C-alpha positions in Angstrom: 125.3 112.6 124.7 124.0 112.9 121.0 123.5 116.4 119.1 119.5 117.2 119.1 117.6 118.7 115.8 116.9 121.7 117.0 120.7 122.8 117.6 121.3 121.2 114.6 118.6 123.5 113.0 120.3 127.1 114.8 124.0 125.4 113.6 123.1 125.3 109.8 120.8 128.6 110.2 124.0 130.0 112.2 126.0 129.2 108.7 123.1 130.4 106.6 122.9 133.7 107.8 126.1 134.5 109.0 125.5 136.2 112.6 124.1 134.8 115.3 121.7 137.6 115.7 120.3 136.6 112.1 119.5 133.1 113.2 118.3 133.6 116.3 115.3 136.0 114.3 114.7 133.4 111.7 113.8 130.5 114.6 112.0 133.3 116.9 114.8 132.9 119.4 117.3 134.9 121.2 120.9 135.3 120.4 121.9 134.4 123.4 120.1 131.0 123.6 121.5 130.0 120.1 125.0 131.3 121.5 124.5 128.4 124.1 123.2 125.6 121.7 126.3 126.2 119.4 128.3 125.8 122.7 126.6 122.9 123.6 127.1 121.4 120.7 130.5 121.7 120.3 131.1 120.3 123.8 129.0 117.1 123.0 131.2 116.4 119.7 134.3 118.0 121.1 135.3 120.5 118.5 134.9 123.6 117.3 132.7 124.0 115.0 132.7 127.7 114.4 135.7 130.5 114.2 134.0 133.6 115.3 135.6 137.5 114.5 135.2 140.7 114.2 134.1 140.5 109.9 131.6 137.2 111.3 131.1 133.6 112.1 132.7 131.2 109.5 132.8 127.2 110.0 135.6 125.1 110.5 136.7 122.3 108.5 134.6 119.9 111.2 131.6 122.6 110.9 131.9 122.6 107.2 132.0 118.8 107.1 128.7 118.5 110.2 126.7 121.2 107.9 127.1 119.1 105.2 126.2 116.3 107.0 123.1 117.8 109.1 121.5 119.1 106.0 120.2 115.7 104.7 119.2 114.6 108.1 117.1 117.6 108.8 115.7 117.5 105.3 114.3 113.4 106.2 113.2 114.8 109.8 110.8 117.9 107.7 110.4 114.7 105.4 109.0 112.3 108.4 107.2 115.3 110.1 104.9 116.4 106.6 103.9 112.7 105.6 102.6 112.1 108.9 100.7 115.0 108.8 99.7 113.6 105.4 98.4 110.6 107.4 96.6 112.5 110.2 95.0 114.5 108.0 93.9 111.5 105.6 95.6 112.5 102.3 98.2 109.9 102.9 97.6 105.8 104.1 96.1 102.6 102.6 93.0 101.5 102.6 91.4 97.6 101.9 88.0 96.9 100.4 86.0 93.6 99.5 83.6 94.6 96.4 81.3 92.2 94.5 81.3 92.1 90.7 78.2 94.0 90.5 80.1 97.1 92.3 83.1 96.4 91.0 81.5 96.2 87.2 79.3 99.6 87.8 80.6 102.0 90.1 83.7 101.4 91.4 85.8 102.8 88.4 84.7 106.2 88.2 84.2 106.4 92.6 87.9 104.9 92.8 89.0 107.8 89.9 87.3 111.0 91.7 89.1 109.4 94.8 92.0 109.0 93.5 92.6 112.0 91.9 92.0 114.2 95.1 93.8 111.9 97.0 96.5 111.0 95.2 98.5 109.4 97.8 96.5 107.3 99.4 96.6 103.2 98.2 93.8 101.2 97.8 93.9 97.6 98.0 90.9 96.3 96.3 89.6 93.0 95.5 86.6 91.0 94.5 85.0 88.6 96.5 81.1 87.2 96.7 79.1 89.1 99.2 79.5 86.1 102.1 82.8 86.5 101.9 83.2 89.9 101.9 80.9 90.1 105.3 83.6 87.7 106.7 86.5 90.3 105.7 84.3 92.6 107.5 84.1 90.7 110.2 87.5 89.5 110.4 89.2 92.9 110.3 90.8 91.8 106.9 89.6 94.4 104.8 88.6 98.2 106.2 85.2 98.7 103.7 83.2 96.2 102.0 80.5 96.8 99.5 78.1 93.4 98.7 74.7 92.6 97.6 72.3 92.8 100.3 72.4 89.6 102.3 71.9 88.3 105.9 74.5 89.3 108.4 75.4 89.5 111.6 75.3 92.5 113.9 79.0 93.0 114.9 79.0 95.1 111.9 77.7 98.4 110.1 75.8 98.1 107.4 74.4 101.3 104.8 72.7 101.7 101.9 75.0 102.3 99.0 73.4 101.8 95.8 70.2 99.9 93.9 71.0 97.4 91.7 68.2 96.4 88.5 69.0 92.7 87.0 68.0 92.2 83.1 67.6 89.4 81.3 70.3 89.1 78.3 69.9 86.7 75.0 71.5 86.7 71.6 70.4 88.4 68.3 67.4 86.1 67.1 66.6 84.5 70.5 62.9 83.3 70.5 62.8 85.8 73.7 64.6 88.7 71.6 61.3 90.5 70.6 60.1 91.0 74.0 60.4 94.0 76.1 60.0 92.7 79.8 59.4 88.5 80.9 59.1 87.0 83.7 62.0 84.5 85.5 59.1 82.0 84.5 59.6 83.0 80.5 63.1 81.5 80.8 63.1 78.6 82.9 62.7 76.4 79.7 66.0 78.0 78.2 69.4 77.1 78.9 71.8 79.6 80.9 74.9 80.7 81.3 75.6 81.8 84.8 78.4 83.0 87.1 80.4 80.4 89.7 78.7 78.9 92.7 78.8 81.3 95.6 78.0 84.4 93.9 74.5 86.1 95.2 72.9 86.2 91.6 74.2 82.3 91.1 71.9 81.6 94.4 69.0 84.0 93.6 68.6 81.9 90.0 68.8 78.6 91.9 66.3 79.7 94.3 63.7 81.3 92.1 63.9 78.2 89.5 63.3 76.3 93.0 60.2 78.3 94.1 58.8 77.3 90.6 59.2 73.5 91.4 61.8 74.0 88.3 65.8 73.4 88.3 68.0 75.7 86.1 69.5 74.7 83.4 72.7 75.9 83.6 74.8 75.3 80.7 78.2 76.7 81.7 79.1 79.0 84.6 81.8 81.6 84.4 83.7 83.7 86.6 82.6 87.1 85.6 80.0 89.3 83.3 82.8 89.6 80.2 82.6 86.1 79.9 79.1 85.7 80.6 78.3 88.2 77.6 80.3 86.4 75.1 78.8 83.2 75.7 75.4 84.5 75.2 76.5 86.7 72.4 77.9 83.0 70.7 74.2 81.4 71.5 75.2 78.7 74.2 72.4 80.3 76.7 70.7 83.6 78.2 72.0 85.1 81.0 70.5 87.5 83.8 72.8 90.7 85.0 73.0 93.8 86.1 71.5 97.0 84.0 74.6 99.4 84.2 77.1 96.6 83.8 76.1 95.7 80.4 76.9 99.6 79.0 80.8 98.3 79.4 79.5 95.3 76.6 77.7 97.6 74.2 79.4 96.0 71.0 78.4 93.3 71.6 75.0 91.6 70.1 72.9 91.3 72.9 69.3 91.8 73.4 68.5 93.3 77.6 64.8 92.6 78.4 63.6 94.1 81.7 63.0 91.2 84.1 59.5 91.3 85.5 60.4 90.2 89.7 60.8 91.9 92.8 64.2 90.3 93.5 65.5 91.7 90.5 65.5 95.4 92.2 68.6 94.5 94.5 70.3 96.0 97.0 73.6 96.8 97.4 74.9 98.0 101.0 78.3 99.2 102.2 79.3 97.5 105.7 82.5 98.6 108.1 83.3 97.2 111.2 83.3 100.4 113.4 83.0 104.1 111.3 84.5 105.5 114.5 87.4 102.9 114.6 88.5 103.3 110.8 91.5 105.0 110.3 91.4 108.5 108.6 92.1 107.8 104.9 89.3 105.1 105.2 86.8 106.9 106.5 87.6 109.4 103.4 86.8 106.6 100.7 83.6 105.6 103.2 82.6 109.0 103.0 83.6 109.1 99.3 81.5 105.9 98.3 78.2 107.2 99.9 78.6 110.8 98.8 79.3 109.7 94.6 76.1 109.1 92.8 
């Protein structure tokens, strides 16, 4: 038989407190039970660990060696219990999150900052995807939480409202539309656009809006993010459409934002999981935090 952790812990306590009675009191156990545990430990290891005399208890050479080995082992066991307790409370763990570019630029930085200040031991794996890929990730269980622009989805995931997302037109200073306070999409259709990459929900929306007008969208350049889009627009390579709150990041650029007077310019962002009840505790905490942060 191998020594059990309780016997090792009682042995260490006897050495540290000097008597069996003191060790028993420390661990709220009868002194006879402590003495029996020590005797069984000596029998298991086939060696004497303690020397008993009227002056008290002192460890043998084997006892000294055992206490030096037992202390780090017991500390590791305590650490395991503490970390597992953190996992059970959700204060430690990992969460996989997928979000589209609108969420990444407008809401994610501050939402994650405040969450990780509260739960610093939680590891968040965050990846940017287009909305359709995010839904697939939730369905396939390759992500715990997904946040995306409202798009059709199946009923095998749970979807909740997240935030509103208003689109605006951006133009360089001096552009013919720069003096306007609001425009319709039809007002912009004759100008060249700097658009996002194929597959993004915003790119799809602009192509569809142009088709509804019986026109084609003049995409001069397609880029992968709002930073590149704003730089290209500032350089006079076209006009663009992006979420209003995302534009705050690029306030140093010489751009003019104009309200977009279209029903589809007011979008709903959504947050989804496969099953809230089945989420790990850390993922539940992050999900609740996302819905509570405004």
